[in-house]
C-alpha positions as CSV (number, residue, x, y, z in Angstrom):
1,M,-11.4,12.7,-4.8
2,T,-12.5,9.2,-6.0
3,S,-9.4,7.1,-6.1
4,V,-5.5,6.7,-5.4
5,T,-3.2,5.1,-7.6
6,I,-0.1,3.5,-6.4
7,S,2.8,2.6,-8.7
8,S,4.4,-0.9,-7.9
9,P,6.7,-3.5,-9.4
10,D,3.7,-6.1,-9.0
11,P,0.5,-4.4,-8.9
12,R,-1.6,-7.4,-8.4
13,K,0.4,-8.5,-5.6
14,L,0.0,-5.0,-3.7
15,A,-3.4,-5.1,-4.5
16,A,-4.0,-8.6,-2.6
17,F,-1.8,-7.1,0.3
18,Y,-4.0,-4.2,0.7
19,S,-7.2,-6.2,0.3
20,R,-6.2,-8.2,3.3
21,L,-5.3,-5.3,5.4
22,L,-8.4,-3.1,4.7
23,D,-10.6,-6.1,4.2
24,R,-11.7,-5.2,0.9
25,P,-12.2,-6.9,-2.3
26,V,-9.8,-6.8,-5.4
27,T,-12.5,-5.6,-7.7
28,T,-10.3,-5.5,-11.1
29,S,-7.4,-7.5,-11.9
30,D,-5.7,-7.4,-15.0
31,G,-2.4,-9.2,-16.1
32,P,0.3,-7.8,-18.2
33,R,0.2,-6.5,-21.9
34,P,2.0,-8.3,-24.3
35,G,5.8,-8.0,-23.8
36,E,5.6,-7.1,-20.4
37,P,6.8,-9.2,-17.6
38,E,4.7,-11.4,-16.0
39,S,4.3,-9.0,-12.6
40,A,3.1,-6.2,-14.7
41,G,-0.8,-5.4,-14.8
42,W,-3.4,-3.4,-13.0
43,A,-5.4,-4.0,-10.2
44,Q,-8.1,-2.1,-7.8
45,I,-10.0,-2.7,-4.6
46,R,-13.0,-0.7,-3.4
47,A,-15.1,-0.6,-0.2
48,P,-17.8,-3.4,-0.5
49,E,-20.6,-0.9,-0.3
50,G,-19.1,1.0,-3.1
51,G,-18.1,4.1,-1.1
52,G,-15.0,5.4,-0.1
53,T,-11.7,6.0,-1.8
54,T,-10.7,3.4,-4.2
55,L,-7.0,1.9,-4.5
56,N,-5.6,1.6,-8.0
57,F,-2.4,-0.3,-8.5
58,E,-0.6,0.3,-11.7
59,F,3.0,-1.5,-12.9
60,E,6.0,0.6,-12.8
61,Q,9.0,-0.7,-14.9
62,E,11.6,1.3,-13.3
63,W,10.5,0.7,-9.7
64,K,12.5,2.2,-6.9
65,P,11.0,1.6,-3.3
66,P,10.9,4.9,-1.5
67,V,12.9,5.7,1.5
68,W,11.3,6.8,4.9
69,P,12.6,8.7,6.7
70,A,14.3,10.7,3.6
71,E,18.1,10.4,3.0
72,P,20.1,12.2,0.6
73,G,20.2,10.5,-2.8
74,T,17.4,8.1,-2.4
75,Q,13.9,7.8,-3.8
76,N,11.7,9.7,-1.5
77,A,8.2,8.8,-0.6
78,T,6.1,11.6,-2.0
79,Q,2.9,10.6,-0.4
80,H,1.2,7.7,1.9
81,L,-1.8,6.5,3.1
82,D,-3.2,7.4,6.6
83,I,-5.5,4.7,8.2
84,H,-7.7,5.4,10.7
85,V,-8.3,2.1,13.3
86,D,-10.0,1.8,16.5
87,D,-7.4,-0.3,18.2
88,L,-3.8,0.5,17.3
89,E,-1.9,-2.5,18.7
90,T,-4.6,-4.7,17.3
91,A,-4.2,-2.9,13.7
92,V,-0.5,-3.1,13.8
93,E,-0.6,-7.0,14.7
94,H,-3.0,-7.5,11.6
95,A,-0.9,-5.2,9.2
96,V,2.1,-7.4,10.0
97,R,0.2,-10.7,9.5
98,S,-1.1,-9.2,6.2
99,G,2.6,-8.7,5.0
100,A,3.6,-5.2,6.5
101,A,7.0,-4.2,8.0
102,P,7.0,-1.7,11.1
103,A,9.2,1.2,10.7
104,R,12.3,1.6,13.1
105,Q,11.5,4.9,13.6
106,Q,7.9,5.9,15.2
107,P,7.6,9.9,15.9
108,Q,4.1,9.9,17.5
109,A,2.5,7.9,20.2
110,D,-1.0,7.7,18.3
111,V,0.4,6.7,15.0
112,R,2.3,3.5,13.8
113,I,4.6,3.6,10.5
114,L,4.5,0.7,8.4
115,F,5.8,-0.3,5.0
116,D,3.7,-2.4,2.5
117,P,5.6,-5.3,0.9
118,H,6.8,-3.2,-2.0
119,G,8.1,-0.6,0.6
120,H,5.4,2.2,0.4
121,P,5.0,3.9,4.0
122,F,1.5,4.1,5.2
123,C,0.2,5.2,9.0
124,L,-2.0,3.7,11.3
125,C,-3.8,6.2,13.1
126,S,-5.9,5.9,16.4
């Protein structure tokens, strides 16, 4: 696997969030195509050394934030990122400063579930 693509109503803003969160540069950032809203576009972040998984962010015109945990009649989160961290509490503080929000439900002692600015859940795992 080389990359994961994440849909978003504003992919360049979401790429900036993950760039801060993961301390990886935004390596590509394209604006909207003619006729698309200003928030449209595409962006990408990569590990500085070129290794690891690339994250792509693409515009979704009909964006509906996922709901986690799932509720009947809502948009389910069909996948999420698991991010290994050495110090869970420090990583959570960094994620919140970067723009994430902690989930109310935290089912595991060694995992913290958070939401990125567009509502995608992701896990910090120690």
